[in-house]
PALUMVO-838785 format. One record per residue (C-alpha): residue number from 1; residue in one letter; x, y, z. Coordinates in nm, 3 decimals, always signed. Layout:
residues N
{NUM; 'a'; {X; Y; Z}}
...
//
This chain:
residues 417
{1; 'm'; {+0.000; +0.000; +0.000}}
{2; 'k'; {+0.145; +0.337; -0.095}}
{3; 'e'; {+0.263; +0.577; +0.176}}
{4; 's'; {+0.021; +0.849; +0.064}}
{5; 'l'; {-0.274; +0.611; +0.100}}
{6; 'l'; {-0.156; +0.501; +0.444}}
{7; 'n'; {-0.139; +0.865; +0.554}}
{8; 'r'; {-0.489; +0.935; +0.422}}
{9; 'l'; {-0.617; +0.626; +0.597}}
{10; 'r'; {-0.453; +0.724; +0.924}}
{11; 'q'; {-0.606; +1.072; +0.906}}
{12; 'k'; {-0.947; +0.923; +0.833}}
{13; 'l'; {-0.929; +0.686; +1.130}}
{14; 'w'; {-0.824; +0.950; +1.382}}
{15; 's'; {-1.074; +1.201; +1.246}}
{16; 's'; {-1.353; +0.945; +1.283}}
{17; 'l'; {-1.248; +0.868; +1.640}}
{18; 'r'; {-1.226; +1.235; +1.740}}
{19; 'a'; {-1.577; +1.297; +1.606}}
{20; 'e'; {-1.716; +1.046; +1.856}}
{21; 'f'; {-1.542; +1.228; +2.142}}
{22; 'd'; {-1.767; +1.531; +2.093}}
{23; 'q'; {-2.044; +1.350; +2.284}}
{24; 'f'; {-1.804; +1.297; +2.574}}
{25; 'e'; {-1.685; +1.648; +2.655}}
{26; 'd'; {-1.991; +1.785; +2.839}}
{27; 'n'; {-2.142; +1.456; +2.949}}
{28; 'p'; {-2.173; +1.419; +3.330}}
{29; 'a'; {-2.116; +1.046; +3.275}}
{30; 's'; {-1.746; +1.100; +3.198}}
{31; 'f'; {-1.655; +0.932; +3.530}}
{32; 'i'; {-1.777; +0.599; +3.386}}
{33; 'f'; {-1.482; +0.592; +3.147}}
{34; 's'; {-1.120; +0.529; +3.237}}
{35; 's'; {-0.787; +0.429; +3.088}}
{36; 'd'; {-0.792; +0.074; +3.227}}
{37; 'r'; {-1.150; -0.044; +3.176}}
{38; 'p'; {-1.201; -0.208; +2.836}}
{39; 't'; {-1.539; -0.133; +2.675}}
{40; 'y'; {-1.540; +0.193; +2.875}}
{41; 'l'; {-1.207; +0.338; +2.762}}
{42; 'n'; {-1.175; +0.718; +2.777}}
{43; 'p'; {-1.049; +0.928; +2.482}}
{44; 'p'; {-0.675; +0.918; +2.570}}
{45; 'a'; {-0.689; +0.539; +2.614}}
{46; 'l'; {-0.881; +0.496; +2.287}}
{47; 'n'; {-0.623; +0.705; +2.103}}
{48; 'q'; {-0.345; +0.498; +2.255}}
{49; 'r'; {-0.516; +0.170; +2.169}}
{50; 'l'; {-0.579; +0.276; +1.809}}
{51; 'd'; {-0.218; +0.387; +1.775}}
{52; 'q'; {-0.106; +0.045; +1.903}}
{53; 'e'; {-0.332; -0.140; +1.657}}
{54; 'w'; {-0.209; +0.080; +1.374}}
{55; 'k'; {+0.157; +0.010; +1.449}}
{56; 'e'; {+0.094; -0.364; +1.480}}
{57; 'r'; {-0.059; -0.380; +1.133}}
{58; 'r'; {+0.128; -0.114; +0.938}}
{59; 'n'; {+0.399; -0.350; +0.814}}
{60; 'l'; {+0.136; -0.594; +0.690}}
{61; 'w'; {-0.047; -0.321; +0.499}}
{62; 'e'; {+0.273; -0.190; +0.342}}
{63; 's'; {+0.334; -0.532; +0.190}}
{64; 'k'; {-0.004; -0.539; +0.016}}
{65; 'e'; {-0.147; -0.341; -0.272}}
{66; 't'; {-0.495; -0.338; -0.115}}
{67; 'a'; {-0.643; -0.391; +0.230}}
{68; 'p'; {-0.990; -0.415; +0.381}}
{69; 'l'; {-0.958; -0.064; +0.523}}
{70; 'q'; {-0.914; +0.086; +0.179}}
{71; 'e'; {-1.244; -0.060; +0.058}}
{72; 'i'; {-1.421; +0.048; +0.375}}
{73; 'f'; {-1.294; +0.405; +0.413}}
{74; 'f'; {-1.244; +0.495; +0.046}}
{75; 'p'; {-1.524; +0.308; -0.135}}
{76; 'r'; {-1.550; +0.354; -0.511}}
{77; 's'; {-1.928; +0.303; -0.499}}
{78; 'p'; {-2.206; +0.298; -0.235}}
{79; 'y'; {-2.186; +0.019; +0.019}}
{80; 't'; {-2.364; -0.310; -0.051}}
{81; 'l'; {-2.375; -0.642; +0.131}}
{82; 'k'; {-2.045; -0.732; -0.037}}
{83; 'i'; {-1.858; -0.494; +0.198}}
{84; 'i'; {-1.910; -0.745; +0.476}}
{85; 'e'; {-1.640; -0.961; +0.316}}
{86; 'q'; {-1.388; -0.688; +0.400}}
{87; 'i'; {-1.517; -0.671; +0.758}}
{88; 'y'; {-1.482; -1.047; +0.797}}
{89; 'q'; {-1.132; -1.037; +0.651}}
{90; 'l'; {-1.034; -0.775; +0.907}}
{91; 'd'; {-1.221; -0.941; +1.195}}
{92; 'y'; {-1.055; -1.279; +1.146}}
{93; 's'; {-0.712; -1.119; +1.160}}
{94; 'l'; {-0.774; -0.952; +1.498}}
{95; 's'; {-0.756; -1.098; +1.846}}
{96; 'i'; {-1.094; -1.191; +1.993}}
{97; 'd'; {-0.967; -1.145; +2.351}}
{98; 'q'; {-0.999; -0.768; +2.360}}
{99; 'p'; {-1.197; -0.491; +2.190}}
{100; 's'; {-1.064; -0.366; +1.856}}
{101; 'i'; {-1.090; +0.008; +1.800}}
{102; 'l'; {-0.999; -0.053; +1.438}}
{103; 'l'; {-1.292; -0.288; +1.380}}
{104; 'd'; {-1.530; -0.059; +1.572}}
{105; 'l'; {-1.433; +0.234; +1.349}}
{106; 'c'; {-1.487; +0.025; +1.035}}
{107; 'v'; {-1.834; -0.080; +1.148}}
{108; 'l'; {-1.905; +0.280; +1.249}}
{109; 'q'; {-1.798; +0.411; +0.908}}
{110; 'i'; {-2.035; +0.178; +0.723}}
{111; 'l'; {-2.330; +0.222; +0.959}}
{112; 'k'; {-2.304; +0.601; +0.946}}
{113; 'a'; {-2.312; +0.594; +0.568}}
{114; 'i'; {-2.595; +0.347; +0.513}}
{115; 'i'; {-2.843; +0.516; +0.750}}
{116; 't'; {-2.806; +0.856; +0.580}}
{117; 'd'; {-3.092; +0.959; +0.354}}
{118; 'g'; {-2.860; +1.007; +0.058}}
{119; 'h'; {-2.723; +0.651; +0.054}}
{120; 'p'; {-2.902; +0.400; -0.171}}
{121; 'p'; {-3.110; +0.144; +0.022}}
{122; 'v'; {-2.912; -0.159; +0.138}}
{123; 's'; {-3.016; -0.509; +0.227}}
{124; 'p'; {-3.126; -0.540; +0.592}}
{125; 'q'; {-2.885; -0.832; +0.605}}
{126; 'l'; {-2.595; -0.586; +0.597}}
{127; 'f'; {-2.709; -0.434; +0.928}}
{128; 'i'; {-2.750; -0.781; +1.075}}
{129; 'e'; {-2.404; -0.897; +0.967}}
{130; 'l'; {-2.239; -0.582; +1.104}}
{131; 'l'; {-2.410; -0.625; +1.441}}
{132; 'n'; {-2.322; -0.995; +1.441}}
{133; 'c'; {-1.957; -0.889; +1.473}}
{134; 'y'; {-2.045; -0.833; +1.840}}
{135; 'n'; {-2.195; -1.171; +1.916}}
{136; 'e'; {-1.858; -1.258; +2.069}}
{137; 'r'; {-1.649; -0.944; +2.038}}
{138; 'v'; {-1.709; -0.651; +2.277}}
{139; 'p'; {-1.745; -0.297; +2.135}}
{140; 'e'; {-1.629; +0.029; +2.291}}
{141; 'l'; {-1.916; +0.245; +2.419}}
{142; 'l'; {-1.758; +0.577; +2.320}}
{143; 'v'; {-1.699; +0.454; +1.965}}
{144; 'l'; {-2.018; +0.265; +1.880}}
{145; 'g'; {-2.269; +0.383; +2.142}}
{146; 'n'; {-2.387; +0.687; +1.949}}
{147; 'i'; {-2.447; +0.506; +1.618}}
{148; 'l'; {-2.638; +0.228; +1.797}}
{149; 'f'; {-2.858; +0.494; +1.959}}
{150; 'q'; {-2.923; +0.645; +1.617}}
{151; 'm'; {-3.020; +0.306; +1.475}}
{152; 'i'; {-3.279; +0.262; +1.749}}
{153; 'l'; {-3.416; +0.614; +1.705}}
{154; 'k'; {-3.394; +0.685; +1.335}}
{155; 'd'; {-3.698; +0.647; +1.109}}
{156; 'h'; {-3.535; +0.490; +0.804}}
{157; 'p'; {-3.682; +0.246; +0.546}}
{158; 't'; {-3.412; -0.017; +0.597}}
{159; 'l'; {-3.407; +0.005; +0.976}}
{160; 'k'; {-3.674; -0.254; +1.045}}
{161; 'q'; {-3.780; -0.331; +1.401}}
{162; 'e'; {-3.571; -0.649; +1.400}}
{163; 'i'; {-3.260; -0.442; +1.335}}
{164; 'k'; {-3.350; -0.193; +1.607}}
{165; 'n'; {-3.398; -0.485; +1.845}}
{166; 'r'; {-3.054; -0.619; +1.756}}
{167; 'a'; {-2.898; -0.279; +1.825}}
{168; 'c'; {-3.066; -0.284; +2.169}}
{169; 'a'; {-2.937; -0.637; +2.228}}
{170; 'v'; {-2.575; -0.535; +2.151}}
{171; 'l'; {-2.601; -0.255; +2.408}}
{172; 'i'; {-2.763; -0.468; +2.680}}
{173; 'n'; {-2.540; -0.771; +2.621}}
{174; 'h'; {-2.214; -0.577; +2.649}}
{175; 'f'; {-2.274; -0.274; +2.871}}
{176; 'e'; {-2.410; -0.232; +3.222}}
{177; 'i'; {-2.759; -0.084; +3.230}}
{178; 'e'; {-2.656; +0.183; +3.481}}
{179; 'a'; {-2.370; +0.299; +3.258}}
{180; 'l'; {-2.600; +0.319; +2.956}}
{181; 'f'; {-2.873; +0.514; +3.137}}
{182; 'i'; {-2.633; +0.767; +3.291}}
{183; 'f'; {-2.456; +0.810; +2.957}}
{184; 'i'; {-2.787; +0.865; +2.778}}
{185; 's'; {-2.921; +1.097; +3.048}}
{186; 'g'; {-2.629; +1.336; +3.009}}
{187; 'h'; {-2.586; +1.299; +2.634}}
{188; 'p'; {-2.572; +1.653; +2.486}}
{189; 'g'; {-2.670; +1.535; +2.137}}
{190; 'l'; {-2.996; +1.362; +2.230}}
{191; 'a'; {-3.334; +1.535; +2.262}}
{192; 'e'; {-3.543; +1.451; +2.567}}
{193; 'k'; {-3.798; +1.252; +2.366}}
{194; 'd'; {-3.514; +1.046; +2.217}}
{195; 'k'; {-3.374; +0.975; +2.562}}
{196; 'q'; {-3.713; +0.847; +2.676}}
{197; 'i'; {-3.737; +0.618; +2.373}}
{198; 'l'; {-3.393; +0.476; +2.450}}
{199; 'f'; {-3.480; +0.431; +2.818}}
{200; 'q'; {-3.794; +0.242; +2.725}}
{201; 's'; {-3.630; +0.026; +2.459}}
{202; 'l'; {-3.334; -0.075; +2.676}}
{203; 't'; {-3.555; -0.140; +2.980}}
{204; 'a'; {-3.750; -0.398; +2.780}}
{205; 'f'; {-3.432; -0.591; +2.698}}
{206; 'q'; {-3.294; -0.554; +3.050}}
{207; 'k'; {-3.603; -0.736; +3.181}}
{208; 'i'; {-3.503; -1.039; +2.974}}
{209; 'y'; {-3.150; -1.028; +3.121}}
{210; 'r'; {-3.289; -0.997; +3.475}}
{211; 'k'; {-3.526; -1.293; +3.437}}
{212; 'f'; {-3.243; -1.515; +3.321}}
{213; 'l'; {-3.027; -1.381; +3.604}}
{214; 'e'; {-3.286; -1.477; +3.866}}
{215; 'l'; {-3.257; -1.839; +3.752}}
{216; 'q'; {-2.887; -1.856; +3.840}}
{217; 'e'; {-2.810; -2.033; +4.166}}
{218; 'e'; {-2.476; -1.855; +4.200}}
{219; 'i'; {-2.617; -1.503; +4.238}}
{220; 'g'; {-2.581; -1.324; +4.570}}
{221; 'n'; {-2.835; -1.294; +4.848}}
{222; 'k'; {-2.997; -0.959; +4.923}}
{223; 'e'; {-3.034; -1.058; +5.288}}
{224; 'a'; {-2.658; -1.105; +5.315}}
{225; 'i'; {-2.585; -0.779; +5.135}}
{226; 's'; {-2.831; -0.597; +5.362}}
{227; 'q'; {-2.658; -0.742; +5.668}}
{228; 'k'; {-2.322; -0.624; +5.534}}
{229; 'w'; {-2.441; -0.273; +5.451}}
{230; 'f'; {-2.693; -0.206; +5.728}}
{231; 'g'; {-2.634; -0.468; +5.997}}
{232; 'q'; {-2.987; -0.607; +5.959}}
{233; 'g'; {-3.185; -0.829; +5.724}}
{234; 'f'; {-3.352; -0.694; +5.413}}
{235; 'd'; {-3.709; -0.777; +5.520}}
{236; 'r'; {-3.664; -0.587; +5.844}}
{237; 'l'; {-3.487; -0.303; +5.666}}
{238; 'k'; {-3.781; -0.245; +5.427}}
{239; 'n'; {-4.011; -0.184; +5.724}}
{240; 's'; {-3.783; +0.059; +5.908}}
{241; 'p'; {-3.908; +0.421; +5.926}}
{242; 'p'; {-3.640; +0.588; +5.706}}
{243; 'f'; {-3.731; +0.371; +5.406}}
{244; 'q'; {-4.110; +0.336; +5.420}}
{245; 'd'; {-4.189; +0.633; +5.195}}
{246; 'p'; {-4.301; +0.578; +4.832}}
{247; 'f'; {-4.031; +0.530; +4.570}}
{248; 'p'; {-4.051; +0.883; +4.413}}
{249; 'i'; {-4.012; +1.047; +4.754}}
{250; 'l'; {-3.710; +0.831; +4.836}}
{251; 'v'; {-3.540; +0.924; +4.508}}
{252; 'n'; {-3.611; +1.293; +4.564}}
{253; 'r'; {-3.471; +1.270; +4.918}}
{254; 'f'; {-3.156; +1.101; +4.785}}
{255; 'l'; {-3.101; +1.389; +4.543}}
{256; 'n'; {-3.156; +1.648; +4.817}}
{257; 'l'; {-2.904; +1.471; +5.042}}
{258; 'a'; {-2.651; +1.473; +4.757}}
{259; 'k'; {-2.721; +1.842; +4.699}}
{260; 'e'; {-2.666; +1.918; +5.068}}
{261; 'q'; {-2.346; +1.709; +5.054}}
{262; 'k'; {-2.467; +1.480; +5.332}}
{263; 'e'; {-2.265; +1.195; +5.192}}
{264; 'a'; {-2.320; +0.935; +5.467}}
{265; 'q'; {-2.699; +0.975; +5.459}}
{266; 'a'; {-2.706; +0.984; +5.079}}
{267; 'l'; {-2.495; +0.668; +5.066}}
{268; 's'; {-2.726; +0.487; +5.307}}
{269; 'l'; {-3.039; +0.583; +5.113}}
{270; 'g'; {-2.868; +0.503; +4.783}}
{271; 'r'; {-2.784; +0.155; +4.907}}
{272; 'f'; {-3.144; +0.092; +5.009}}
{273; 'l'; {-3.272; +0.213; +4.671}}
{274; 'v'; {-3.038; -0.023; +4.487}}
{275; 'l'; {-3.133; -0.315; +4.713}}
{276; 'r'; {-3.504; -0.248; +4.676}}
{277; 'f'; {-3.555; -0.123; +4.319}}
{278; 'n'; {-3.427; -0.177; +3.965}}
{279; 'n'; {-3.131; +0.033; +3.854}}
{280; 'e'; {-3.311; +0.159; +3.546}}
{281; 'd'; {-3.613; +0.278; +3.750}}
{282; 'i'; {-3.388; +0.465; +3.992}}
{283; 'l'; {-3.195; +0.636; +3.714}}
{284; 'r'; {-3.505; +0.731; +3.514}}
{285; 's'; {-3.652; +0.888; +3.828}}
{286; 'l'; {-3.330; +1.078; +3.894}}
{287; 'h'; {-3.321; +1.193; +3.534}}
{288; 'a'; {-3.675; +1.330; +3.566}}
{289; 'l'; {-3.566; +1.555; +3.854}}
{290; 'f'; {-3.302; +1.739; +3.650}}
{291; 'p'; {-3.363; +2.024; +3.400}}
{292; 'k'; {-3.419; +1.876; +3.054}}
{293; 'e'; {-3.313; +2.149; +2.812}}
{294; 'd'; {-3.012; +2.307; +2.984}}
{295; 'm'; {-2.752; +2.042; +3.062}}
{296; 't'; {-2.527; +2.297; +3.235}}
{297; 't'; {-2.784; +2.378; +3.504}}
{298; 'e'; {-2.695; +2.188; +3.821}}
{299; 'a'; {-2.420; +2.011; +3.626}}
{300; 'v'; {-2.209; +1.961; +3.939}}
{301; 'l'; {-2.503; +1.813; +4.133}}
{302; 'r'; {-2.600; +1.592; +3.839}}
{303; 'k'; {-2.251; +1.447; +3.819}}
{304; 'a'; {-2.218; +1.403; +4.196}}
{305; 'a'; {-2.556; +1.227; +4.231}}
{306; 'y'; {-2.491; +0.998; +3.937}}
{307; 'r'; {-2.138; +0.919; +4.055}}
{308; 'l'; {-2.263; +0.822; +4.401}}
{309; 'i'; {-2.553; +0.603; +4.286}}
{310; 'f'; {-2.333; +0.448; +4.016}}
{311; 's'; {-2.071; +0.349; +4.275}}
{312; 'v'; {-2.344; +0.186; +4.488}}
{313; 'm'; {-2.478; -0.001; +4.185}}
{314; 'q'; {-2.128; -0.122; +4.103}}
{315; 'd'; {-2.075; -0.240; +4.461}}
{316; 'f'; {-2.407; -0.423; +4.453}}
{317; 'r'; {-2.321; -0.579; +4.118}}
{318; 'k'; {-1.995; -0.716; +4.260}}
{319; 'e'; {-2.177; -0.866; +4.558}}
{320; 'y'; {-2.486; -0.992; +4.377}}
{321; 'i'; {-2.367; -1.093; +4.030}}
{322; 'p'; {-2.038; -1.288; +4.016}}
{323; 'q'; {-1.831; -1.198; +3.711}}
{324; 'a'; {-1.839; -1.558; +3.587}}
{325; 'v'; {-2.220; -1.560; +3.599}}
{326; 'd'; {-2.245; -1.223; +3.424}}
{327; 's'; {-2.006; -1.335; +3.148}}
{328; 'a'; {-2.181; -1.670; +3.103}}
{329; 'l'; {-2.521; -1.502; +3.088}}
{330; 't'; {-2.399; -1.245; +2.836}}
{331; 'n'; {-2.262; -1.525; +2.617}}
{332; 't'; {-2.591; -1.715; +2.645}}
{333; 'l'; {-2.794; -1.413; +2.540}}
{334; 's'; {-2.558; -1.350; +2.248}}
{335; 'e'; {-2.597; -1.712; +2.137}}
{336; 'm'; {-2.974; -1.676; +2.161}}
{337; 'e'; {-2.955; -1.370; +1.939}}
{338; 'a'; {-2.761; -1.574; +1.686}}
{339; 'm'; {-3.026; -1.850; +1.706}}
{340; 'a'; {-3.301; -1.596; +1.652}}
{341; 'h'; {-3.117; -1.490; +1.336}}
{342; 'h'; {-3.181; -1.840; +1.199}}
{343; 'e'; {-3.546; -1.827; +1.312}}
{344; 'e'; {-3.512; -2.140; +1.525}}
{345; 'y'; {-3.634; -1.995; +1.857}}
{346; 'p'; {-3.845; -1.684; +1.800}}
{347; 'p'; {-3.962; -1.481; +2.105}}
{348; 'i'; {-4.336; -1.403; +2.096}}
{349; 't'; {-4.515; -1.183; +2.351}}
{350; 'i'; {-4.890; -1.228; +2.408}}
{351; 'g'; {-5.117; -1.034; +2.641}}
{352; 'q'; {-5.427; -1.154; +2.825}}
{353; 'l'; {-5.787; -1.074; +2.737}}
{354; 'k'; {-6.035; -1.051; +3.022}}
{355; 'q'; {-6.398; -0.946; +3.060}}
{356; 'g'; {-6.526; -0.931; +3.415}}
{357; 'i'; {-6.413; -1.248; +3.588}}
{358; 'q'; {-6.388; -1.445; +3.264}}
{359; 'l'; {-6.040; -1.491; +3.117}}
{360; 'f'; {-6.005; -1.569; +2.748}}
{361; 'p'; {-5.694; -1.790; +2.692}}
{362; 'i'; {-5.593; -1.634; +2.362}}
{363; 'q'; {-5.253; -1.805; +2.386}}
{364; 'n'; {-5.433; -2.128; +2.285}}
{365; 'a'; {-5.483; -1.981; +1.939}}
{366; 'l'; {-5.106; -1.951; +1.904}}
{367; 'f'; {-5.037; -2.325; +1.879}}
{368; 'p'; {-5.220; -2.403; +1.550}}
{369; 'i'; {-5.085; -2.083; +1.393}}
{370; 'm'; {-4.726; -2.174; +1.480}}
{371; 's'; {-4.781; -2.528; +1.354}}
{372; 'q'; {-4.906; -2.397; +1.020}}
{373; 'i'; {-4.587; -2.197; +0.966}}
{374; 'g'; {-4.357; -2.484; +1.058}}
{375; 'f'; {-4.289; -2.457; +1.433}}
{376; 't'; {-4.332; -2.724; +1.701}}
{377; 'i'; {-4.403; -2.655; +2.069}}
{378; 't'; {-4.117; -2.812; +2.268}}
{379; 'n'; {-4.168; -2.676; +2.619}}
{380; 'i'; {-4.400; -2.469; +2.837}}
{381; 'i'; {-4.267; -2.275; +3.137}}
{382; 'i'; {-4.484; -2.098; +3.394}}
{383; 'w'; {-4.309; -1.801; +3.549}}
{384; 'd'; {-4.416; -1.633; +3.872}}
{385; 'k'; {-4.305; -1.269; +3.861}}
{386; 'r'; {-4.334; -1.237; +4.239}}
{387; 'n'; {-4.094; -1.525; +4.310}}
{388; 'l'; {-4.338; -1.715; +4.531}}
{389; 'f'; {-4.268; -2.062; +4.668}}
{390; 'h'; {-3.930; -2.018; +4.837}}
{391; 'n'; {-3.798; -1.760; +4.590}}
{392; 'v'; {-3.816; -2.005; +4.300}}
{393; 'g'; {-3.975; -1.852; +3.994}}
{394; 'i'; {-4.026; -2.131; +3.742}}
{395; 'f'; {-4.253; -2.431; +3.787}}
{396; 'g'; {-4.365; -2.720; +3.574}}
{397; 'f'; {-4.494; -3.077; +3.594}}
{398; 'p'; {-4.534; -3.242; +3.842}}
{399; 's'; {-4.574; -2.931; +4.063}}
{400; 'r'; {-4.935; -2.846; +4.151}}
{401; 'f'; {-5.051; -2.493; +4.218}}
{402; 'i'; {-5.312; -2.238; +4.115}}
{403; 't'; {-5.180; -1.981; +3.868}}
{404; 'l'; {-5.230; -1.618; +3.963}}
{405; 'r'; {-5.245; -1.297; +3.766}}
{406; 't'; {-4.876; -1.248; +3.830}}
{407; 'f'; {-4.791; -1.562; +3.634}}
{408; 'e'; {-4.653; -1.553; +3.281}}
{409; 'y'; {-4.641; -1.837; +3.030}}
{410; 'i'; {-4.324; -1.894; +2.828}}
{411; 'f'; {-4.377; -2.113; +2.522}}
{412; 'i'; {-4.073; -2.260; +2.350}}
{413; 'f'; {-4.115; -2.330; +1.978}}
{414; 'q'; {-3.859; -2.488; +1.749}}
{415; 'k'; {-3.843; -2.462; +1.375}}
{416; 'q'; {-3.909; -2.788; +1.196}}
{417; 'i'; {-3.607; -2.841; +0.973}}
//
């Protein structure tokens, strides 16, 4: 590859990376990123990592007349599905053990181009193949976060709901929900209505992660964590006077304590909130208490409150979710996404229809429909959302019980091949 082309390519890469840093400068979530936390690398660390990848591969590129990067960053025609061959060629040559800034920037370059109104329509399969790069590999939030947000939000002919769902899945599978919500809350380039759409979309996928998590025997015990943090059991703690107020009042009190710099009291209330409620609900409620249009108003308080509650959520995560369980669950969800790509195990959500005391089991109509289109029912799971019966949530034959309104049915269908 000629020296002039290498220089142009280098300029293009660093220019593309710097453009993503614009969302970082005024974001109160900057404390989430650091120089030693892969997937959450800060700008200096990303620059250093890209420089390292460039040096490692420069000699290889100099010995070739063409390279995947040339086709990706200097295309001679609009992108088509064929460009994925260049991505695969690059992906296979990189280590799977750590994030690749180079690969992230290549995916970013293509995604940015194909969702613009001026680019000719592409096959939806191109979006799917690009996102499939992250079934096993982990992206960097500062590099790919913004384009994934745009894919979820943008009204574009080729961005079908399946593709938007896959973008949500990449975010949930690889990033902590608290990091995503704080990053979105303080994002200077997102309108308030867009933030609410992202909150809602990611919450739906986080529920799937949480239900799978609750099935793991290795997760921590809230009673034990409560004893460690408060010196008393969780059931007793919930009934103590400081924590009996409704959820919105507790969140508002936490913010006031942070504002008054009463750190010990804010920490105690923050710990109870994290023990008692979902991270995403806490962060959405906090977000609602801050000014929406002017991100500079109460910027110091916003950062301090988020930093404190984030540290509590991280401490709880370490106690409650062992790293091995989190990694295994993330891999399982990624594999399920890959299965869904082949239409072997499709997720289907059905509501209930009720009139007075009579319940109409509309799920019964699902079985013949699925059979007609080539699917076989292989399992039925009954899930109790309240975790009755000794904190066990899933029951099946030969257990005997009366199903309540809090029960959900999970039907497993397999494609007949």
